[in-house]
C-alpha positions in Angstrom: 10.7 0.4 43.6 8.3 2.3 41.5 7.3 5.9 41.4 4.3 7.8 40.2 4.9 10.8 38.4 2.2 13.9 39.5 2.0 17.2 37.7 0.5 20.0 39.6 -1.3 22.5 37.1 -0.1 26.1 37.5 -3.0 28.8 37.8 -2.8 31.6 35.3 -0.5 34.6 36.4 -2.9 37.3 38.0 -2.5 40.7 36.5 -0.8 39.5 33.1 -1.9 41.5 30.1 -2.5 39.8 26.8 0.4 40.6 24.4 -0.7 41.4 20.6 1.0 39.5 17.9 3.9 41.3 16.1 2.7 43.4 13.1 5.7 42.3 10.8 5.5 38.6 11.0 8.9 38.8 12.9 9.5 38.1 16.6 8.7 41.1 18.9 11.9 43.0 19.5 12.4 44.6 22.7 14.7 47.5 21.3 11.3 49.0 19.9 9.7 49.4 23.0 7.4 46.3 22.8 7.7 43.6 25.9 8.7 40.1 24.8 6.0 37.7 25.7 6.8 35.9 29.1 6.9 32.0 28.6 4.1 30.4 30.6 4.8 29.3 34.1 6.4 25.7 34.5 4.3 23.3 36.4 6.4 21.7 39.3 7.1 17.9 38.9 6.4 15.9 42.1 7.6 12.1 42.3 6.2 9.9 45.1 6.8 6.2 46.0 4.1 4.2 45.4 4.6 0.7 47.0 1.2 -0.7 46.2 2.2 -1.3 42.5 6.0 -2.4 42.9 7.0 -5.9 41.6 10.0 -7.6 42.7 12.3 -8.0 39.7 13.2 -11.6 39.1 16.0 -12.4 36.7 16.3 -15.8 35.4 17.9 -17.9 32.7 16.0 -20.2 30.1 17.6 -23.2 28.5 16.9 -23.4 24.9 17.1 -26.5 22.5 15.7 -25.6 19.0 15.2 -28.3 16.1 13.7 -28.3 12.6 13.1 -31.5 10.9 15.5 -33.6 13.2 18.3 -30.8 12.4 19.8 -29.0 15.5 19.0 -25.3 15.0 20.4 -23.8 18.1 21.0 -24.4 21.8 22.0 -21.9 24.5 20.8 -19.9 27.4 18.9 -16.7 27.3 18.6 -14.5 30.3 15.4 -12.3 30.9 13.5 -10.7 33.8 9.8 -10.6 34.7 9.7 -6.7 33.9 8.5 -7.1 30.5 12.0 -7.8 29.3 12.9 -9.7 26.3 15.8 -12.0 25.2 16.4 -12.9 21.6 19.0 -14.8 19.6 19.4 -14.6 15.7 21.9 -16.5 13.1 21.8 -16.0 9.3 23.7 -17.9 6.8 23.8 -16.8 3.2 26.1 -19.0 0.8 26.7 -20.1 -2.6 24.8 -23.4 -3.4 26.8 -26.4 -4.2 23.7 -28.0 -6.0 23.1 -25.6 -8.6 25.2 -25.4 -11.8 27.6 -22.9 -12.1 25.6 -21.1 -14.9 22.9 -20.0 -12.5 23.5 -16.7 -11.6 21.5 -16.7 -8.3 22.4 -20.1 -6.8 22.4 -18.7 -3.4 21.0 -20.5 -0.3 19.7 -18.8 3.1 19.5 -20.4 6.5 18.1 -18.2 9.3 16.8 -19.0 12.8 15.4 -16.3 15.4 13.8 -17.0 18.7 12.5 -14.5 21.1 11.5 -15.1 24.5 9.6 -12.3 26.5 8.7 -12.7 30.4 4.9 -11.3 30.7 5.1 -8.4 33.0 4.4 -8.6 36.7 4.0 -12.6 36.4 7.4 -13.5 38.4 8.8 -14.5 34.8 6.3 -17.6 34.8 4.3 -16.6 31.7 6.5 -16.3 28.6 5.9 -15.4 25.1 7.9 -17.5 22.8 8.3 -16.5 19.1 10.4 -18.8 16.7 11.0 -18.6 13.0 13.2 -20.8 10.7 14.2 -20.0 7.2 15.6 -22.7 5.0 16.8 -23.1 1.4 13.7 -23.7 -1.0 14.1 -26.5 -3.5 15.2 -24.6 -6.7 18.3 -22.9 -8.0 16.9 -19.4 -7.6 17.3 -17.5 -4.4 14.2 -19.0 -2.7 13.7 -20.1 0.7 10.7 -21.7 3.0 9.8 -20.0 6.4 8.3 -21.6 9.3 7.3 -19.7 12.3 5.5 -19.8 15.7 4.4 -17.7 18.7 2.8 -19.4 21.9 2.4 -18.1 25.3 3.4 -20.7 28.1 3.8 -21.2 31.5 7.3 -21.8 32.7 7.7 -22.0 36.5 11.2 -22.6 38.1 12.1 -26.2 37.6 10.0 -27.0 34.7 10.6 -28.0 31.1 8.2 -27.4 28.2 8.6 -28.4 24.6 6.5 -26.2 21.9 6.1 -27.7 18.4 5.2 -26.0 15.0 4.9 -27.2 11.4 7.7 -28.6 9.4 9.3 -30.3 12.5 10.2 -27.1 14.2 10.3 -27.3 17.8 11.9 -25.7 21.1 12.5 -27.2 24.5 12.6 -24.4 27.1 13.9 -25.4 30.5 14.0 -23.2 33.5 16.6 -24.0 36.4 15.1 -23.7 40.0 
């Protein structure tokens, strides 16, 4: 159910006199005979039900199988809804490299995977924005890495499976149960 917020503007208070600013730069002190300014009237807030733009909320799961160059990066379920909501998963591994000589100070590797799914608002969850990023170790012994990313908008109605591919063998298969 959705609501529309309406603000009703208040008219100026009749008979209100203008108040001169304080002479000393300090707030007006009522103890010396000057009146403190009255705050402006508060406009009432009215909330009305507006069924014309109401959208039924659809909660659903999407099966995810992500791969990079033949390596399984992650598989699992992400749950989201059609209200412009998003679901995401991220993993990071930083560790000492086993292929670099011990005299190399950096000698670290990094692996990272991120996926974000966002249901496009008011589309019953059938249109999804898919964002995927994969960070893998570089070829040297310094702290370097390579990153591959992709972003696509896809249609994924109930019962469908869609595979999205990018560079360097990055791919994700998305499945939505009926």
